[in-house]
C-alpha positions as CSV (number, residue, x, y, z in Angstrom):
1,M,34.5,133.2,45.8
2,E,37.0,135.7,47.3
3,A,35.2,135.3,50.7
4,L,36.3,131.6,50.8
5,T,39.9,132.6,51.4
6,R,38.9,134.1,54.8
7,L,38.0,130.6,56.0
8,P,40.7,128.4,57.5
9,G,42.3,126.2,54.8
10,A,39.9,127.4,52.1
11,S,42.7,129.2,50.2
12,T,44.0,125.8,49.0
13,L,40.6,124.8,47.8
14,L,40.2,128.0,45.8
15,A,43.7,127.7,44.5
16,A,43.0,124.2,43.2
17,G,40.0,125.4,41.3
18,V,42.0,128.3,39.8
19,W,44.9,126.0,38.9
20,I,42.6,123.6,37.0
21,R,41.1,126.5,35.1
22,R,44.5,127.9,34.3
23,R,45.8,124.6,33.0
24,L,42.8,124.3,30.7
25,V,43.4,127.8,29.4
26,D,47.1,127.0,28.9
27,E,46.3,123.8,27.0
28,W,43.9,125.7,24.7
29,Q,46.1,128.7,24.2
30,G,49.1,126.5,23.4
31,S,47.2,124.3,21.0
32,P,47.7,124.4,17.2
33,V,44.0,125.2,16.7
34,Y,44.4,128.4,18.8
35,R,47.4,129.5,16.9
36,W,45.7,128.8,13.5
37,T,42.7,131.0,14.5
38,A,44.9,133.9,15.7
39,P,43.9,137.4,14.4
40,K,45.9,138.4,11.4
41,P,46.8,142.1,11.3
42,E,47.6,143.9,8.1
43,G,50.8,145.3,9.7
44,L,52.0,147.8,12.3
45,G,49.8,150.7,13.3
46,V,50.7,153.8,15.4
47,Q,53.8,154.0,17.6
48,P,52.8,154.2,21.3
49,R,55.2,156.2,23.4
50,D,56.2,155.0,26.9
51,L,56.8,158.0,29.0
52,R,59.0,156.1,31.5
53,P,62.6,157.5,31.3
54,A,65.2,155.2,29.7
55,D,68.6,154.3,31.2
56,V,71.1,154.8,28.4
57,Q,73.9,153.2,30.5
58,A,71.9,150.1,31.0
59,G,71.3,149.9,27.2
60,K,75.1,150.2,26.6
61,R,75.7,147.3,29.0
62,I,73.4,145.2,26.9
63,L,75.2,146.1,23.7
64,A,78.4,145.1,25.5
65,G,76.9,141.7,26.3
66,A,75.7,142.1,29.9
67,F,72.1,141.9,30.9
68,V,71.8,143.4,34.4
69,L,68.2,142.8,35.5
70,A,66.5,142.4,38.9
71,G,69.8,142.5,40.8
72,S,71.5,139.7,38.7
73,T,73.7,139.7,35.7
74,L,73.8,137.4,32.6
75,A,77.0,137.8,30.5
76,T,76.3,136.8,26.9
77,G,79.0,138.7,25.2
78,P,78.3,141.2,22.4
79,R,75.5,140.0,20.2
80,G,75.1,137.0,22.5
81,D,71.8,135.1,22.8
82,P,70.2,135.3,26.3
83,W,67.3,133.0,25.3
84,D,69.3,129.8,24.8
85,R,70.9,129.7,28.3
86,P,69.6,129.5,31.9
87,S,68.8,132.7,33.7
88,P,70.5,133.4,37.1
89,D,67.2,133.2,38.9
90,R,63.5,133.5,38.4
91,R,63.3,137.2,39.0
92,F,65.9,137.8,36.3
93,A,63.9,135.5,33.9
94,V,60.7,137.4,34.5
95,A,62.4,140.8,33.8
96,L,64.1,139.4,30.7
97,H,60.9,138.1,29.2
98,R,59.0,141.2,30.0
99,F,61.2,143.2,27.5
100,G,61.4,146.2,29.9
101,W,65.1,146.5,28.9
102,M,64.1,147.3,25.3
103,R,63.4,150.9,26.2
104,D,67.0,151.3,27.5
105,L,68.5,149.5,24.5
106,L,66.7,151.7,22.0
107,A,67.8,154.8,23.8
108,T,71.4,154.1,22.7
109,G,70.6,154.9,19.0
110,G,71.0,153.0,15.8
111,E,73.1,150.1,17.1
112,G,70.7,149.5,19.9
113,V,67.8,149.5,17.4
114,T,69.5,146.8,15.3
115,E,70.2,144.8,18.4
116,G,66.6,145.2,19.6
117,L,65.4,143.7,16.3
118,R,67.8,140.8,16.5
119,L,66.9,139.9,20.1
120,T,63.2,140.1,19.3
121,L,63.5,137.8,16.3
122,D,65.7,135.4,18.4
123,W,62.9,135.4,21.1
124,L,60.3,134.5,18.4
125,R,62.5,131.7,17.2
126,V,62.8,130.1,20.7
127,F,59.6,131.1,22.4
128,G,57.3,132.4,19.6
129,T,55.2,129.2,19.4
130,W,54.3,128.7,23.0
131,N,55.8,128.3,26.4
132,S,53.9,128.3,29.7
133,F,56.4,130.7,31.4
134,A,57.1,133.0,28.5
135,W,53.4,133.3,27.6
136,G,52.2,133.2,31.2
137,P,50.4,136.2,32.9
138,E,53.4,137.0,35.0
139,V,55.4,138.3,32.0
140,L,53.0,138.6,29.1
141,E,51.3,141.8,30.2
142,R,54.5,143.8,30.3
143,R,56.0,142.3,27.2
144,V,52.9,143.2,25.1
145,F,53.2,146.8,26.3
146,N,56.9,147.1,25.8
147,L,57.0,145.3,22.4
148,A,54.1,147.5,21.2
149,C,56.1,150.7,22.1
150,A,59.2,149.4,20.4
151,A,57.7,147.6,17.3
152,R,57.8,150.5,14.8
153,T,61.3,151.5,15.8
154,I,62.9,148.1,15.6
155,C,61.1,147.3,12.4
156,A,62.4,150.4,10.6
157,G,65.3,148.3,9.4
158,A,63.5,145.0,9.2
159,S,62.4,143.1,6.0
160,D,58.8,142.9,5.2
161,V,58.7,139.3,6.3
162,E,60.3,140.1,9.6
163,T,57.9,143.0,10.2
164,A,54.9,140.8,9.4
165,H,56.3,138.1,11.7
166,I,56.6,140.6,14.6
167,A,53.1,142.1,14.0
168,A,51.5,138.6,13.8
169,S,53.2,137.6,17.1
170,L,52.1,140.8,18.8
171,A,48.5,140.3,17.7
172,R,48.6,136.7,19.1
173,Q,50.1,137.9,22.3
174,V,47.4,140.6,22.7
175,R,44.7,138.0,22.1
176,T,46.3,135.6,24.6
177,L,46.5,138.4,27.2
178,L,42.8,139.2,26.8
179,G,42.1,135.5,27.3
180,Q,43.9,135.2,30.6
181,G,41.4,137.4,32.6
182,P,42.2,139.9,35.3
183,G,44.2,137.5,37.5
184,Q,45.7,138.8,40.8
185,G,44.0,142.1,40.7
186,R,45.7,143.3,37.4
187,G,42.6,143.6,35.3
188,A,43.1,147.3,34.5
189,E,46.8,146.9,33.7
190,R,46.2,143.9,31.5
191,A,43.4,145.6,29.5
192,C,45.5,148.7,29.1
193,A,48.5,146.8,27.9
194,A,46.3,144.9,25.4
195,A,44.8,148.1,24.1
196,V,48.3,149.6,23.6
197,G,49.3,146.4,21.8
198,A,46.3,146.5,19.5
199,A,46.9,150.2,18.8
200,A,50.3,149.3,17.5
201,L,48.7,147.1,14.8
202,S,46.6,147.9,11.8
203,G,43.7,146.2,10.0
204,R,40.3,144.9,11.0
205,A,41.7,142.3,13.3
206,A,43.6,145.0,15.2
207,E,40.4,147.1,15.4
208,G,38.5,144.1,16.9
209,L,41.3,143.6,19.5
210,L,41.3,147.3,20.4
211,A,37.5,147.4,20.9
212,Q,37.6,144.3,23.1
213,A,40.5,145.7,25.2
214,L,38.9,149.2,25.6
215,S,35.6,147.6,26.7
216,R,37.4,145.6,29.4
217,L,39.4,148.6,30.5
218,D,36.3,150.6,31.1
219,R,35.0,148.1,33.6
220,A,38.4,147.3,35.1
221,L,39.1,151.0,35.9
222,D,35.9,151.2,37.9
223,E,37.2,148.3,40.1
224,A,40.8,149.5,40.3
225,L,40.3,153.1,41.3
226,P,38.6,153.8,44.6
227,P,36.6,157.0,45.2
228,D,39.2,158.6,47.5
229,G,42.0,158.4,44.8
230,G,45.0,156.1,44.1
231,H,44.8,152.4,43.4
232,V,42.6,149.9,45.2
233,S,45.8,147.9,46.1
234,R,46.8,151.1,48.0
235,S,50.3,150.9,46.5
236,P,51.5,154.4,45.4
237,Q,53.8,152.7,42.9
238,R,50.9,150.7,41.3
239,A,49.0,154.1,40.9
240,L,52.1,155.6,39.2
241,E,52.7,152.7,36.9
242,L,49.0,152.5,35.8
243,L,49.2,156.3,35.1
244,F,52.2,155.7,32.9
245,D,50.3,153.0,30.9
246,L,47.1,155.1,30.5
247,L,49.1,158.1,29.3
248,T,50.7,155.9,26.7
249,L,47.3,154.6,25.6
250,D,45.8,158.1,25.5
251,E,48.6,159.3,23.2
252,A,48.3,156.3,21.0
253,L,44.6,156.9,20.5
254,T,45.3,160.5,19.7
255,Q,47.7,159.3,17.0
256,M,44.9,157.2,15.6
257,G,42.6,160.3,15.5
258,R,40.4,158.9,18.2
259,A,39.4,160.4,21.5
260,A,40.2,158.4,24.6
261,P,37.2,156.9,26.4
262,E,35.8,159.0,29.2
263,A,36.8,156.3,31.8
264,V,40.5,156.6,30.6
265,S,40.5,160.4,30.8
266,R,38.8,160.4,34.2
267,A,41.3,157.8,35.5
268,I,44.3,159.8,34.2
269,D,43.0,162.9,36.1
270,R,42.4,161.0,39.3
271,L,45.7,159.1,39.2
272,S,47.6,162.3,38.5
273,G,46.2,163.9,41.6
274,A,47.0,160.9,43.7
275,V,50.6,160.7,42.4
276,R,50.9,164.4,43.3
277,V,49.9,163.6,46.9
278,F,52.2,160.6,47.1
279,T,55.3,162.5,45.8
280,L,57.3,163.9,48.8
281,A,59.8,166.7,49.0
282,D,62.7,164.5,47.7
283,G,60.8,163.8,44.5
284,R,60.2,160.2,45.3
285,L,57.0,158.4,46.2
286,A,55.9,157.4,49.7
287,A,56.8,153.7,49.9
288,F,53.9,151.8,51.3
289,Q,51.9,148.6,50.6
290,G,54.2,146.9,48.1
291,G,55.5,150.0,46.4
292,E,59.1,151.4,46.3
293,A,60.0,155.0,46.5
294,L,61.5,155.0,43.0
295,G,63.8,157.6,41.6
296,A,62.8,161.3,41.4
297,P,63.3,161.6,37.6
298,Y,61.2,158.5,37.1
299,V,58.3,159.9,39.2
300,A,58.6,163.3,37.6
301,A,58.3,161.8,34.1
302,A,54.6,160.9,34.7
303,R,53.7,164.5,35.2
304,A,56.1,166.1,32.8
305,G,53.4,167.1,30.3
306,E,50.9,168.4,32.9
307,A,50.0,172.0,33.2
308,P,51.0,173.6,36.5
309,D,48.4,172.7,39.2
310,E,47.9,175.5,41.6
311,R,45.3,173.7,43.6
312,P,46.3,172.9,47.2
313,L,47.3,169.3,47.9
314,S,44.7,167.1,49.6
315,P,45.9,166.0,53.0
316,A,44.3,162.6,52.6
317,C,44.3,160.2,49.7
318,N,43.8,156.4,49.3
319,G,43.8,156.0,53.1
320,Y,47.0,157.9,53.6
321,Q,47.3,161.0,55.8
322,R,49.9,163.6,54.9
323,L,51.2,166.1,57.5
324,E,53.1,169.2,56.3
325,G,55.5,171.3,58.3
326,R,58.1,173.8,57.0
327,A,60.9,171.3,56.6
328,L,59.1,168.2,57.9
329,Q,56.7,165.9,56.0
330,L,55.0,162.8,57.4
331,V,52.8,160.3,55.6
332,V,50.8,157.8,57.7
333,D,49.1,154.6,56.5
334,A,45.7,155.2,58.1
335,A,43.6,152.5,56.4
336,P,43.6,148.6,56.2
337,P,45.6,146.8,53.6
338,A,43.8,145.6,50.4
339,D,42.3,142.1,50.6
340,G,41.5,139.3,48.2
341,S,43.2,139.3,44.8
342,W,44.3,142.9,45.3
343,S,46.5,142.0,48.3
344,S,49.3,140.1,46.5
345,A,51.7,142.9,47.4
346,A,49.8,144.3,50.4
347,C,51.7,144.7,53.7
348,G,50.4,144.0,57.3
349,Q,51.9,147.2,58.7
350,P,49.0,149.2,60.2
351,L,49.6,152.9,61.1
352,A,53.1,152.8,59.6
353,L,54.7,156.2,58.9
354,E,57.4,157.8,56.8
355,A,59.1,161.1,57.4
356,V,61.1,163.4,55.1
357,A,63.1,166.2,56.8
358,G,64.7,169.0,54.9
359,G,64.0,167.3,51.6
360,K,65.8,164.0,52.7
361,R,64.3,160.7,53.7
362,L,64.6,160.2,57.4
363,I,62.2,157.6,58.7
364,V,61.0,154.9,56.3
365,G,59.6,151.4,56.0
366,S,61.2,148.5,54.2
367,G,60.3,149.7,50.8
368,W,59.4,146.1,49.8
369,S,57.9,145.5,46.4
370,P,57.0,142.3,44.5
371,D,59.6,143.0,41.8
372,G,62.3,144.0,44.3
373,P,65.0,141.9,46.0
374,G,63.4,141.8,49.5
375,P,61.9,138.6,51.1
376,Q,58.3,138.3,52.0
377,A,59.2,138.8,55.7
378,L,59.5,142.6,54.9
379,R,55.7,142.7,54.5
380,V,55.0,142.4,58.2
381,A,54.8,145.0,61.0
382,D,58.4,144.6,62.2
383,A,59.6,145.9,58.9
384,A,57.8,149.2,59.1
385,S,57.9,152.2,61.4
386,T,55.0,151.2,63.6
387,T,54.1,149.2,66.7
388,S,54.1,145.4,67.0
389,L,53.2,143.1,69.8
390,G,55.0,139.9,70.9
391,D,56.4,137.8,68.1
392,H,53.2,137.8,66.1
393,A,52.3,139.5,62.8
394,C,49.3,141.6,62.0
395,G,48.8,140.0,58.6
396,V,50.9,137.3,56.9
397,P,51.5,136.4,53.3
398,L,49.9,133.3,51.8
399,R,52.4,130.5,51.2
400,G,52.9,127.2,49.5
401,F,50.8,125.9,46.7
402,A,48.0,128.4,47.2
403,A,50.5,131.3,46.9
404,S,52.0,129.9,43.7
405,V,48.5,130.0,42.1
406,L,46.7,132.9,43.8
407,G,49.8,135.0,44.5
408,P,51.2,135.7,48.0
409,R,48.0,137.4,49.2
410,L,47.9,138.9,52.6
411,L,45.8,137.0,55.2
412,R,44.4,138.1,58.5
413,G,45.1,141.9,58.1
414,C,44.3,144.4,60.7
415,G,40.7,145.2,59.6
416,P,39.1,148.6,59.8
417,V,41.3,151.6,60.8
418,D,39.8,154.7,62.6
419,A,41.3,158.0,61.6
420,Q,40.4,161.5,62.8
421,R,42.2,164.6,61.6
422,R,41.8,168.1,63.1
423,E,43.6,171.2,61.8
424,A,44.2,174.6,63.3
425,P,46.4,177.5,62.2
426,G,50.0,176.2,62.5
427,A,49.0,172.7,63.8
428,V,47.7,169.3,62.7
429,W,46.3,166.7,65.1
430,L,45.9,163.1,63.8
431,E,44.4,160.2,65.8
432,T,44.5,156.7,64.3
433,A,43.6,153.3,65.8
434,H,43.2,149.6,64.8
435,D,42.2,146.4,66.4
436,G,44.6,144.1,64.6
437,W,46.0,142.8,67.8
438,A,42.7,142.5,69.7
439,R,41.9,138.9,69.0
440,R,45.1,137.6,70.3
441,F,46.1,140.1,73.0
442,G,42.9,142.1,73.7
443,L,44.7,145.4,73.0
444,R,43.9,148.2,70.6
445,H,46.8,150.2,69.1
446,E,46.3,153.9,69.0
447,R,48.8,156.3,67.3
448,R,48.4,160.0,68.0
449,L,50.4,162.6,66.2
450,Y,50.6,166.4,66.7
451,L,52.5,168.5,64.2
452,D,53.6,172.0,65.3
453,V,54.3,173.8,62.1
454,A,56.0,176.8,63.6
455,K,58.5,174.6,65.6
456,D,58.8,172.0,62.9
457,E,58.3,169.2,65.3
458,V,56.1,166.2,65.7
459,R,54.9,164.8,69.0
460,G,53.7,161.2,68.9
461,E,52.1,158.8,71.3
462,D,51.7,155.0,70.6
463,R,49.2,153.7,73.1
464,L,48.0,150.1,73.7
465,T,44.5,150.3,75.2
466,A,42.9,147.3,76.8
467,L,39.5,146.4,75.4
468,K,36.6,146.3,77.9
469,A,36.4,142.5,77.8
470,A,40.0,142.2,79.0
471,K,40.1,144.9,81.7
472,G,40.7,143.4,85.2
473,Q,40.8,139.8,83.9
474,D,44.1,139.3,82.2
475,R,47.2,140.6,84.1
476,R,49.9,139.1,81.9
477,F,52.6,141.3,80.5
478,I,53.0,141.4,76.7
479,P,56.2,142.7,75.2
480,F,55.8,145.4,72.5
481,T,58.1,147.4,70.2
482,V,57.8,150.7,68.5
483,R,60.2,150.8,65.5
484,F,61.6,153.7,63.5
485,H,63.4,152.4,60.4
486,L,66.0,154.8,59.1
487,H,67.0,155.5,55.5
488,P,70.4,154.0,54.6
489,E,71.8,157.6,54.2
490,V,70.9,158.5,57.8
491,S,73.3,158.0,60.7
492,A,72.1,157.6,64.3
493,L,73.6,158.0,67.7
494,I,72.0,157.3,71.1
495,A,72.7,160.1,73.6
496,R,74.0,159.5,77.1
497,D,70.5,159.8,78.6
498,R,69.6,156.7,76.6
499,K,66.3,158.4,75.8
500,S,67.3,160.6,72.8
501,V,68.7,159.6,69.4
502,L,70.4,162.0,67.0
503,L,69.5,161.4,63.4
504,K,71.7,163.0,60.7
505,P,70.9,162.6,57.0
506,D,73.8,163.0,54.7
507,G,74.6,166.7,54.2
508,D,72.6,167.8,57.2
509,E,75.0,169.3,59.8
510,A,72.5,169.7,62.6
511,G,70.3,166.7,62.2
512,W,67.1,165.8,64.1
513,W,66.4,164.5,67.6
514,L,64.0,161.6,68.3
515,R,63.3,161.8,72.1
516,N,61.1,159.3,73.9
517,D,60.1,157.8,77.3
518,A,60.4,154.1,76.4
519,L,61.8,151.6,78.9
520,E,64.6,150.5,76.5
521,V,66.0,152.2,73.4
522,T,68.4,150.3,71.0
523,L,69.8,150.7,67.6
524,E,69.6,147.6,65.5
525,P,70.3,146.6,61.8
526,S,67.6,147.0,59.2
527,F,67.2,146.7,55.4
528,Y,65.7,149.0,52.8
529,C,64.7,148.2,49.2
530,Q,65.7,151.0,46.8
531,D,66.4,151.0,43.1
532,G,66.3,147.2,42.9
533,E,68.8,146.8,45.7
534,L,68.5,145.6,49.3
535,R,70.5,148.2,51.2
536,R,71.7,147.9,54.8
537,S,70.3,150.5,57.3
538,Q,69.5,150.9,60.9
539,Q,66.3,151.1,63.0
540,I,65.5,152.7,66.4
541,V,63.7,150.1,68.5
542,L,61.7,151.3,71.6
543,R,60.7,148.4,73.8
544,G,58.2,148.1,76.6
545,Q,55.8,145.8,78.4
546,A,52.0,146.2,78.2
547,R,49.6,144.7,80.8
548,A,46.8,142.9,79.0
549,D,44.2,144.5,81.4
550,S,45.5,148.1,81.4
551,G,47.8,148.6,78.3
552,A,50.8,150.9,78.0
553,R,52.0,153.9,76.1
554,V,55.2,155.3,74.6
555,R,55.6,159.0,73.9
556,W,58.1,160.4,71.5
557,K,59.0,163.7,69.8
558,L,60.8,164.4,66.5
559,S,62.4,167.9,66.3
560,S,65.2,169.7,64.5
561,A,68.6,169.7,66.4
562,A,69.1,173.2,65.0
563,A,66.0,174.5,66.8
564,P,66.9,177.2,69.4
565,V,66.7,176.2,73.0
566,D,64.6,178.3,75.3
567,P,66.8,180.2,77.8
568,P,66.4,179.3,81.5
569,K,64.0,181.4,83.4
570,Q,65.4,184.0,85.7
571,Q,64.8,183.6,89.4
572,A,62.7,186.4,90.9
C-alpha cells in the first residue's frame, strides 16, 4: 500500500482510504458501547519514572497561571482552567493535551502536585468521555505516557473515588491507543507508551493490556530500529526520545519484579550507542531529518545511569558519517531520507553537514522538527548546509488533504546515496554522491571531504558531474548554490578578497576561516530552530553556474584562524 504513494496523485487515494478507516475507528471508540466495555483496573500499579529533566521554572509559571507551550502563552490566572477556553493555536493545544507540562509542574513540590490533580480532574470533566482531538493519535500517545508517570504522585492526596476515576480513564486511554494502530510510523512509540500506561495500573485488566502492548512493542521495535543503529526515520531526536521511553518502561517492569523482554533490552543498548554517536562536543545532538539539537542536560539525562563506555565511537551510524579532528567535528548526512509513513518529518537535504568547532556549533542546518515553530519550507535543501540546483527541491512535503491524513510525508527524495570512507593516520577522506537532481538537470552531486587532523582543517569539494546521457547534448547553464548556515551565536565577516569568510562563535577570539573559489560569495539571512524558538541567523551562500553537459565544482576549506601561517620561503 505504501508503494501507491510513489505514483502521481495516488497519495490522495491512499489518504481517502485511511480517512474512512479512521472515521470508523473514531465512531466505534467514541461510542457508549466501547466505553461500557472498557477494561476496569483494580487501581494504580507501579510508578513509572520519566528520566527527562523537568523545568521547575516552567512549573512555577503554571502555578502563577501562565501556560507557556510550543512558543505561545495562555494566561489563565492562578488555579485557572485551560480546558474551557480556546488555545492560542493548534501547536499549543497539542502540547497542552499531551500533558508534557505535568513533569514540570510536579517538580515544584506539594503545591504543584495539588494543582496537577486539579487540572487532571478538570480535563476528565471536559474531555474524559470522548473528543476526536483530545483522544486522537496526535496527542493520546504522549498523554498516556505522561499521565502514567504522574498518576501515583497526583493521587497521593486524592480521594478513593478520584483515584479510581483517574485509573479507569488511564485504562481506557491505553486501550484506545492500542486500537489506533501504528499510524505515521510511530508503532514503537505508541506500544511503549501503552505498556508504560498499563504498568501504572493494577489488576487482571491491566495485565491483559500490558501483555498486548509488549507483544506489539516486540514487533514494532524490529521495524523501527535498522541494523546500522538509530531510528528508521533517521532522526537523532526520535532515537533519543524512544530511548527515554524504553528506559522508563524497563524500570517500571523492574518495579513489578519482571525482566524486560529481550527486544526491549536490545533496543536500549542499540539506541544508547546511537545517541552516543549523535551527541557532539557541545553536548547537543546532531540536528538532522526532523530532529532538533536539544539542550545538553536533556541529552545527558538519557545516559545518566549508564556505566562508562570506553569503546571507541563508531564513525558511521544510521547513515551519518562523523569526522573527528582535535577541535573540529563534522557530521554528514550520507544516506537517503526515510520514505513512506516514516517520512512525516524527513527532510530533502542530501549530503547536508553540521560542524562543531572548539565545542561550539559553527555550521548547522535549520534544526526543523515537527513539534517546533519552523514552517515546512525548512525541510528542503535550501535550509541545510548542502548544494541545491535552480529553484527546485530535492524532495517536497506532502500537502493538502493527503497530508492532513497521512502526515506531511516527504515525496520525491534523492534516492540512494553513495558513501565511501577511507582513513589513514591523522586523516579522513569521505566521498559521497547522490542523483537527486539527475532526472531534472542530468547532474550528479558529489561532495568530497578531507579532514587533516593535525592541522584541524577540512577541505571540501562540491562537484556537479554530468551524467553520460547529457554529455555533449545539453549546453544550458544551471544556477546552483552551496550554502553554509551558521548558528545564531556565530558572527560572520566577508574578507576584502571576497573569497574568505571569518566565522567567530561567541567567546572564540580567533575564529575560523571558510575559504572558497566560488564565483560569488554573499552573506544572507537564515533561521535556526532551537529550544522551541525560531532564531535569526546568517548563511554563507556560494553561487555558480553549471553547464548541463560538463558540470561545475566549488572548492572550500574550513580552518582555524589561530593556526600558524607558514613563513615565506627564502630566496636562494
